[in-house]
C-alpha positions in Angstrom: 7.5 -15.2 -8.1 6.3 -17.5 -10.8 3.4 -19.7 -9.8 -0.1 -20.5 -11.1 -2.7 -18.8 -9.0 -5.0 -21.0 -6.9 -8.2 -20.5 -4.9 -7.2 -19.5 -1.3 -4.0 -17.7 -2.4 -3.0 -14.6 -0.6 -0.5 -11.9 -1.4 2.5 -11.7 0.9 5.0 -8.9 1.2 8.4 -10.4 1.5 11.5 -8.3 2.5 14.9 -9.7 1.5 18.5 -8.4 1.4 21.9 -9.9 0.7 24.2 -10.2 3.7 27.3 -10.4 1.6 26.5 -7.2 -0.3 25.5 -5.5 3.0 28.9 -6.4 4.5 30.8 -5.2 1.5 28.9 -1.9 1.2 29.7 -1.2 4.9 33.4 -1.4 3.9 32.8 0.9 0.8 33.3 -2.1 -1.5 30.9 -3.8 -4.0 30.0 -7.4 -4.7 31.3 -8.9 -8.0 27.9 -9.9 -9.1 25.0 -8.3 -7.1 24.3 -4.6 -7.2 24.8 -2.4 -4.1 21.0 -2.0 -3.7 20.9 -5.5 -2.3 22.5 -4.2 0.9 19.1 -2.7 1.6 15.9 -4.6 2.1 14.0 -5.2 -1.2 10.3 -5.9 -1.1 8.6 -8.5 -3.3 4.9 -9.3 -3.5 4.4 -13.1 -3.6 1.3 -15.0 -4.3 1.0 -18.1 -2.0 -1.4 -20.0 0.2 0.7 -19.6 3.4 3.6 -17.5 4.7 5.7 -20.7 4.7 5.0 -21.2 1.0 5.9 -17.6 0.2 9.2 -18.0 2.1 9.9 -21.2 0.1 9.2 -19.6 -3.2 11.4 -16.6 -2.4 14.2 -18.9 -1.2 14.2 -20.7 -4.5 14.6 -17.4 -6.4 17.0 -15.8 -3.9 18.9 -18.7 -2.3 20.4 -18.4 1.2 23.7 -20.0 -0.1 24.1 -16.9 -2.3 23.8 -14.6 0.7 20.1 -13.8 0.6 18.2 -13.3 3.9 14.5 -13.2 4.2 13.9 -10.4 6.8 10.1 -10.6 6.9 7.0 -12.2 5.4 3.7 -10.3 6.0 0.3 -11.0 4.5 -1.2 -8.0 2.6 -4.7 -7.0 3.5 -6.6 -6.6 0.2 -9.3 -3.9 0.2 
């Protein structure tokens, strides 16, 4: 997600899918706009200070009103 890095930021692993695509794929159909791969969870790494901020950033890029669902938000442990 686009954002200027700040001190205290962490990397979060965010899993998202599209519920409309998932429903159509189960019926052997395809969405008019989104590819079938959106039926499965897609993982994005997001730089944010908190899990809530990561969720908010993803929600702007993949809006719920277009069928996107955030399945999980997990902080990544950096080695």
